Chimera marker file (.cmm) of the C-alpha trace (Angstrom):
<marker_set name="trace">
<marker id="1" x="38.436" y="-31.351" z="-2.365" r="1" g="1" b="0" radius="0.5"/>
<marker id="2" x="41.696" y="-32.153" z="-4.117" r="1" g="1" b="0" radius="0.5"/>
<marker id="3" x="45.007" y="-31.499" z="-2.338" r="1" g="1" b="0" radius="0.5"/>
<marker id="4" x="48.607" y="-32.278" z="-3.215" r="1" g="1" b="0" radius="0.5"/>
<marker id="5" x="50.801" y="-34.567" z="-1.123" r="1" g="1" b="0" radius="0.5"/>
<marker id="6" x="53.836" y="-32.338" z="-0.610" r="1" g="1" b="0" radius="0.5"/>
<marker id="7" x="56.592" y="-34.950" z="-0.605" r="1" g="1" b="0" radius="0.5"/>
<marker id="8" x="55.287" y="-37.040" z="-3.538" r="1" g="1" b="0" radius="0.5"/>
<marker id="9" x="53.501" y="-34.353" z="-5.575" r="1" g="1" b="0" radius="0.5"/>
<marker id="10" x="50.524" y="-36.699" z="-6.050" r="1" g="1" b="0" radius="0.5"/>
<marker id="11" x="46.992" y="-35.311" z="-6.043" r="1" g="1" b="0" radius="0.5"/>
<marker id="12" x="44.680" y="-36.719" z="-3.383" r="1" g="1" b="0" radius="0.5"/>
<marker id="13" x="40.963" y="-36.466" z="-2.642" r="1" g="1" b="0" radius="0.5"/>
<marker id="14" x="39.841" y="-35.539" z="0.904" r="1" g="1" b="0" radius="0.5"/>
<marker id="15" x="37.464" y="-38.207" z="2.277" r="1" g="1" b="0" radius="0.5"/>
<marker id="16" x="35.870" y="-36.103" z="5.068" r="1" g="1" b="0" radius="0.5"/>
<marker id="17" x="36.084" y="-32.331" z="4.738" r="1" g="1" b="0" radius="0.5"/>
<marker id="18" x="35.230" y="-31.876" z="8.443" r="1" g="1" b="0" radius="0.5"/>
<marker id="19" x="38.396" y="-33.772" z="9.426" r="1" g="1" b="0" radius="0.5"/>
<marker id="20" x="40.483" y="-31.506" z="7.221" r="1" g="1" b="0" radius="0.5"/>
<marker id="21" x="39.104" y="-28.327" z="8.791" r="1" g="1" b="0" radius="0.5"/>
<marker id="22" x="39.274" y="-29.584" z="12.390" r="1" g="1" b="0" radius="0.5"/>
<marker id="23" x="42.564" y="-28.294" z="13.874" r="1" g="1" b="0" radius="0.5"/>
<marker id="24" x="42.477" y="-31.047" z="16.519" r="1" g="1" b="0" radius="0.5"/>
<marker id="25" x="43.009" y="-33.705" z="13.831" r="1" g="1" b="0" radius="0.5"/>
<marker id="26" x="46.668" y="-34.021" z="12.823" r="1" g="1" b="0" radius="0.5"/>
<marker id="27" x="45.829" y="-36.491" z="10.057" r="1" g="1" b="0" radius="0.5"/>
<marker id="28" x="43.081" y="-36.705" z="7.488" r="1" g="1" b="0" radius="0.5"/>
<marker id="29" x="41.784" y="-39.632" z="5.414" r="1" g="1" b="0" radius="0.5"/>
<marker id="30" x="42.750" y="-39.172" z="1.761" r="1" g="1" b="0" radius="0.5"/>
<marker id="31" x="42.393" y="-41.139" z="-1.465" r="1" g="1" b="0" radius="0.5"/>
<marker id="32" x="44.815" y="-40.979" z="-4.353" r="1" g="1" b="0" radius="0.5"/>
<marker id="33" x="43.165" y="-39.204" z="-7.260" r="1" g="1" b="0" radius="0.5"/>
<marker id="34" x="44.364" y="-41.766" z="-9.751" r="1" g="1" b="0" radius="0.5"/>
<marker id="35" x="42.587" y="-43.758" z="-12.431" r="1" g="1" b="0" radius="0.5"/>
<marker id="36" x="38.908" y="-44.500" z="-12.686" r="1" g="1" b="0" radius="0.5"/>
<marker id="37" x="38.670" y="-46.862" z="-9.704" r="1" g="1" b="0" radius="0.5"/>
<marker id="38" x="38.234" y="-45.276" z="-6.292" r="1" g="1" b="0" radius="0.5"/>
<marker id="39" x="41.346" y="-45.948" z="-4.218" r="1" g="1" b="0" radius="0.5"/>
<marker id="40" x="41.318" y="-47.077" z="-0.571" r="1" g="1" b="0" radius="0.5"/>
<marker id="41" x="41.651" y="-44.200" z="1.907" r="1" g="1" b="0" radius="0.5"/>
<marker id="42" x="44.886" y="-43.658" z="3.788" r="1" g="1" b="0" radius="0.5"/>
<marker id="43" x="45.737" y="-41.407" z="6.736" r="1" g="1" b="0" radius="0.5"/>
<marker id="44" x="47.952" y="-38.485" z="5.735" r="1" g="1" b="0" radius="0.5"/>
<marker id="45" x="49.489" y="-35.902" z="8.072" r="1" g="1" b="0" radius="0.5"/>
<marker id="46" x="48.112" y="-32.426" z="7.399" r="1" g="1" b="0" radius="0.5"/>
<marker id="47" x="51.655" y="-31.031" z="7.424" r="1" g="1" b="0" radius="0.5"/>
<marker id="48" x="52.280" y="-33.073" z="4.245" r="1" g="1" b="0" radius="0.5"/>
<marker id="49" x="49.323" y="-31.557" z="2.368" r="1" g="1" b="0" radius="0.5"/>
<marker id="50" x="49.192" y="-28.449" z="0.176" r="1" g="1" b="0" radius="0.5"/>
<marker id="51" x="46.681" y="-26.944" z="-2.198" r="1" g="1" b="0" radius="0.5"/>
<marker id="52" x="47.406" y="-27.871" z="-5.838" r="1" g="1" b="0" radius="0.5"/>
<marker id="53" x="48.870" y="-24.354" z="-6.254" r="1" g="1" b="0" radius="0.5"/>
<marker id="54" x="51.490" y="-25.187" z="-3.597" r="1" g="1" b="0" radius="0.5"/>
<marker id="55" x="49.933" y="-23.012" z="-0.883" r="1" g="1" b="0" radius="0.5"/>
<marker id="56" x="49.955" y="-24.374" z="2.671" r="1" g="1" b="0" radius="0.5"/>
<marker id="57" x="46.701" y="-25.211" z="4.437" r="1" g="1" b="0" radius="0.5"/>
<marker id="58" x="45.197" y="-22.388" z="6.523" r="1" g="1" b="0" radius="0.5"/>
<marker id="59" x="46.582" y="-22.201" z="10.044" r="1" g="1" b="0" radius="0.5"/>
<marker id="60" x="43.025" y="-22.455" z="11.408" r="1" g="1" b="0" radius="0.5"/>
<marker id="61" x="42.922" y="-26.021" z="10.020" r="1" g="1" b="0" radius="0.5"/>
<marker id="62" x="46.275" y="-27.157" z="11.431" r="1" g="1" b="0" radius="0.5"/>
<marker id="63" x="46.941" y="-25.303" z="14.701" r="1" g="1" b="0" radius="0.5"/>
<marker id="64" x="44.427" y="-25.742" z="17.544" r="1" g="1" b="0" radius="0.5"/>
<marker id="65" x="46.031" y="-22.758" z="19.316" r="1" g="1" b="0" radius="0.5"/>
<marker id="66" x="46.004" y="-20.329" z="16.387" r="1" g="1" b="0" radius="0.5"/>
<marker id="67" x="43.869" y="-17.788" z="18.281" r="1" g="1" b="0" radius="0.5"/>
<marker id="68" x="45.370" y="-18.143" z="21.769" r="1" g="1" b="0" radius="0.5"/>
<marker id="69" x="47.193" y="-14.793" z="21.685" r="1" g="1" b="0" radius="0.5"/>
<marker id="70" x="44.071" y="-13.003" z="20.454" r="1" g="1" b="0" radius="0.5"/>
<marker id="71" x="41.917" y="-14.578" z="23.182" r="1" g="1" b="0" radius="0.5"/>
<marker id="72" x="44.520" y="-13.876" z="25.882" r="1" g="1" b="0" radius="0.5"/>
<marker id="73" x="44.771" y="-10.227" z="24.775" r="1" g="1" b="0" radius="0.5"/>
<marker id="74" x="40.982" y="-9.811" z="24.859" r="1" g="1" b="0" radius="0.5"/>
<marker id="75" x="40.829" y="-11.417" z="28.310" r="1" g="1" b="0" radius="0.5"/>
<marker id="76" x="43.640" y="-9.157" z="29.564" r="1" g="1" b="0" radius="0.5"/>
<marker id="77" x="41.881" y="-6.037" z="28.205" r="1" g="1" b="0" radius="0.5"/>
<marker id="78" x="38.648" y="-6.938" z="30.013" r="1" g="1" b="0" radius="0.5"/>
<marker id="79" x="40.372" y="-7.684" z="33.331" r="1" g="1" b="0" radius="0.5"/>
<marker id="80" x="42.273" y="-4.359" z="33.218" r="1" g="1" b="0" radius="0.5"/>
<marker id="81" x="39.019" y="-2.386" z="33.356" r="1" g="1" b="0" radius="0.5"/>
<link id1="1" id2="2" r="1" g="1" b="0" radius="0.2"/>
<link id1="2" id2="3" r="1" g="1" b="0" radius="0.2"/>
<link id1="3" id2="4" r="1" g="1" b="0" radius="0.2"/>
<link id1="4" id2="5" r="1" g="1" b="0" radius="0.2"/>
<link id1="5" id2="6" r="1" g="1" b="0" radius="0.2"/>
<link id1="6" id2="7" r="1" g="1" b="0" radius="0.2"/>
<link id1="7" id2="8" r="1" g="1" b="0" radius="0.2"/>
<link id1="8" id2="9" r="1" g="1" b="0" radius="0.2"/>
<link id1="9" id2="10" r="1" g="1" b="0" radius="0.2"/>
<link id1="10" id2="11" r="1" g="1" b="0" radius="0.2"/>
<link id1="11" id2="12" r="1" g="1" b="0" radius="0.2"/>
<link id1="12" id2="13" r="1" g="1" b="0" radius="0.2"/>
<link id1="13" id2="14" r="1" g="1" b="0" radius="0.2"/>
<link id1="14" id2="15" r="1" g="1" b="0" radius="0.2"/>
<link id1="15" id2="16" r="1" g="1" b="0" radius="0.2"/>
<link id1="16" id2="17" r="1" g="1" b="0" radius="0.2"/>
<link id1="17" id2="18" r="1" g="1" b="0" radius="0.2"/>
<link id1="18" id2="19" r="1" g="1" b="0" radius="0.2"/>
<link id1="19" id2="20" r="1" g="1" b="0" radius="0.2"/>
<link id1="20" id2="21" r="1" g="1" b="0" radius="0.2"/>
<link id1="21" id2="22" r="1" g="1" b="0" radius="0.2"/>
<link id1="22" id2="23" r="1" g="1" b="0" radius="0.2"/>
<link id1="23" id2="24" r="1" g="1" b="0" radius="0.2"/>
<link id1="24" id2="25" r="1" g="1" b="0" radius="0.2"/>
<link id1="25" id2="26" r="1" g="1" b="0" radius="0.2"/>
<link id1="26" id2="27" r="1" g="1" b="0" radius="0.2"/>
<link id1="27" id2="28" r="1" g="1" b="0" radius="0.2"/>
<link id1="28" id2="29" r="1" g="1" b="0" radius="0.2"/>
<link id1="29" id2="30" r="1" g="1" b="0" radius="0.2"/>
<link id1="30" id2="31" r="1" g="1" b="0" radius="0.2"/>
<link id1="31" id2="32" r="1" g="1" b="0" radius="0.2"/>
<link id1="32" id2="33" r="1" g="1" b="0" radius="0.2"/>
<link id1="33" id2="34" r="1" g="1" b="0" radius="0.2"/>
<link id1="34" id2="35" r="1" g="1" b="0" radius="0.2"/>
<link id1="35" id2="36" r="1" g="1" b="0" radius="0.2"/>
<link id1="36" id2="37" r="1" g="1" b="0" radius="0.2"/>
<link id1="37" id2="38" r="1" g="1" b="0" radius="0.2"/>
<link id1="38" id2="39" r="1" g="1" b="0" radius="0.2"/>
<link id1="39" id2="40" r="1" g="1" b="0" radius="0.2"/>
<link id1="40" id2="41" r="1" g="1" b="0" radius="0.2"/>
<link id1="41" id2="42" r="1" g="1" b="0" radius="0.2"/>
<link id1="42" id2="43" r="1" g="1" b="0" radius="0.2"/>
<link id1="43" id2="44" r="1" g="1" b="0" radius="0.2"/>
<link id1="44" id2="45" r="1" g="1" b="0" radius="0.2"/>
<link id1="45" id2="46" r="1" g="1" b="0" radius="0.2"/>
<link id1="46" id2="47" r="1" g="1" b="0" radius="0.2"/>
<link id1="47" id2="48" r="1" g="1" b="0" radius="0.2"/>
<link id1="48" id2="49" r="1" g="1" b="0" radius="0.2"/>
<link id1="49" id2="50" r="1" g="1" b="0" radius="0.2"/>
<link id1="50" id2="51" r="1" g="1" b="0" radius="0.2"/>
<link id1="51" id2="52" r="1" g="1" b="0" radius="0.2"/>
<link id1="52" id2="53" r="1" g="1" b="0" radius="0.2"/>
<link id1="53" id2="54" r="1" g="1" b="0" radius="0.2"/>
<link id1="54" id2="55" r="1" g="1" b="0" radius="0.2"/>
<link id1="55" id2="56" r="1" g="1" b="0" radius="0.2"/>
<link id1="56" id2="57" r="1" g="1" b="0" radius="0.2"/>
<link id1="57" id2="58" r="1" g="1" b="0" radius="0.2"/>
<link id1="58" id2="59" r="1" g="1" b="0" radius="0.2"/>
<link id1="59" id2="60" r="1" g="1" b="0" radius="0.2"/>
<link id1="60" id2="61" r="1" g="1" b="0" radius="0.2"/>
<link id1="61" id2="62" r="1" g="1" b="0" radius="0.2"/>
<link id1="62" id2="63" r="1" g="1" b="0" radius="0.2"/>
<link id1="63" id2="64" r="1" g="1" b="0" radius="0.2"/>
<link id1="64" id2="65" r="1" g="1" b="0" radius="0.2"/>
<link id1="65" id2="66" r="1" g="1" b="0" radius="0.2"/>
<link id1="66" id2="67" r="1" g="1" b="0" radius="0.2"/>
<link id1="67" id2="68" r="1" g="1" b="0" radius="0.2"/>
<link id1="68" id2="69" r="1" g="1" b="0" radius="0.2"/>
<link id1="69" id2="70" r="1" g="1" b="0" radius="0.2"/>
<link id1="70" id2="71" r="1" g="1" b="0" radius="0.2"/>
<link id1="71" id2="72" r="1" g="1" b="0" radius="0.2"/>
<link id1="72" id2="73" r="1" g="1" b="0" radius="0.2"/>
<link id1="73" id2="74" r="1" g="1" b="0" radius="0.2"/>
<link id1="74" id2="75" r="1" g="1" b="0" radius="0.2"/>
<link id1="75" id2="76" r="1" g="1" b="0" radius="0.2"/>
<link id1="76" id2="77" r="1" g="1" b="0" radius="0.2"/>
<link id1="77" id2="78" r="1" g="1" b="0" radius="0.2"/>
<link id1="78" id2="79" r="1" g="1" b="0" radius="0.2"/>
<link id1="79" id2="80" r="1" g="1" b="0" radius="0.2"/>
<link id1="80" id2="81" r="1" g="1" b="0" radius="0.2"/>
</marker_set>
Protein backbone atom coordinates (compact mmCIF):
# COMPACT_ATOMS: atom_id res chain seq x y z
CA UNK A 1 0.00 0.00 0.00
CA UNK A 2 1.24 3.47 -0.86
CA UNK A 3 0.81 6.31 1.66
CA UNK A 4 2.01 9.90 1.73
CA UNK A 5 4.37 11.25 4.39
CA UNK A 6 2.43 14.30 5.54
CA UNK A 7 5.31 16.66 6.33
CA UNK A 8 7.44 15.87 3.25
CA UNK A 9 4.73 14.95 0.73
CA UNK A 10 6.79 11.92 -0.37
CA UNK A 11 5.05 8.68 -1.29
CA UNK A 12 6.03 5.64 0.77
CA UNK A 13 5.35 1.91 0.56
CA UNK A 14 4.08 0.08 3.68
CA UNK A 15 6.40 -2.85 4.53
CA UNK A 16 3.96 -4.81 6.75
CA UNK A 17 0.26 -4.09 6.33
CA UNK A 18 -0.52 -5.76 9.69
CA UNK A 19 1.61 -3.16 11.50
CA UNK A 20 -0.28 -0.36 9.79
CA UNK A 21 -3.68 -1.70 10.85
CA UNK A 22 -2.65 -2.55 14.42
CA UNK A 23 -3.69 0.41 16.62
CA UNK A 24 -1.15 -0.63 19.27
CA UNK A 25 1.72 0.23 16.90
CA UNK A 26 2.48 3.96 16.84
CA UNK A 27 5.03 3.54 14.06
CA UNK A 28 5.13 1.48 10.90
CA UNK A 29 8.04 0.40 8.69
CA UNK A 30 7.93 2.26 5.37
CA UNK A 31 10.06 2.47 2.24
CA UNK A 32 10.34 5.52 0.03
CA UNK A 33 8.60 4.83 -3.26
CA UNK A 34 11.43 6.29 -5.27
CA UNK A 35 13.41 5.00 -8.23
CA UNK A 36 13.78 1.43 -9.36
CA UNK A 37 15.91 0.21 -6.43
CA UNK A 38 14.06 -0.85 -3.30
CA UNK A 39 14.91 1.57 -0.50
CA UNK A 40 15.78 0.53 3.07
CA UNK A 41 12.80 0.59 5.44
CA UNK A 42 12.46 3.31 8.04
CA UNK A 43 10.12 3.68 11.01
CA UNK A 44 7.51 6.39 10.48
CA UNK A 45 4.95 7.61 13.02
CA UNK A 46 1.40 6.85 11.89
CA UNK A 47 0.38 10.41 12.73
CA UNK A 48 2.68 11.55 9.89
CA UNK A 49 1.00 9.33 7.28
CA UNK A 50 -1.95 10.09 5.00
CA UNK A 51 -3.54 8.41 2.02
CA UNK A 52 -2.31 9.88 -1.28
CA UNK A 53 -5.62 11.80 -1.46
CA UNK A 54 -4.71 13.59 1.79
CA UNK A 55 -7.20 11.68 3.95
CA UNK A 56 -6.08 10.69 7.45
CA UNK A 57 -5.70 7.03 8.39
CA UNK A 58 -8.80 5.40 9.92
CA UNK A 59 -9.08 5.91 13.67
CA UNK A 60 -9.28 2.13 14.12
CA UNK A 61 -5.66 1.95 12.89
CA UNK A 62 -4.28 4.71 15.13
CA UNK A 63 -6.27 4.78 18.39
CA UNK A 64 -6.28 1.62 20.53
CA UNK A 65 -9.20 3.08 22.53
CA UNK A 66 -11.42 4.04 19.59
CA UNK A 67 -14.28 1.82 20.80
CA UNK A 68 -14.01 2.38 24.56
CA UNK A 69 -17.14 4.55 24.79
CA UNK A 70 -19.15 2.04 22.76
CA UNK A 71 -17.99 -0.87 24.93
CA UNK A 72 -18.60 1.06 28.16
CA UNK A 73 -22.13 1.99 27.01
CA UNK A 74 -22.93 -1.63 26.14
CA UNK A 75 -21.58 -2.80 29.50
CA UNK A 76 -23.62 -0.13 31.32
CA UNK A 77 -26.81 -1.14 29.45
CA UNK A 78 -26.36 -4.79 30.44
CA UNK A 79 -25.67 -4.02 34.10
CA UNK A 80 -28.77 -1.77 34.33
CA UNK A 81 -31.07 -4.72 33.59
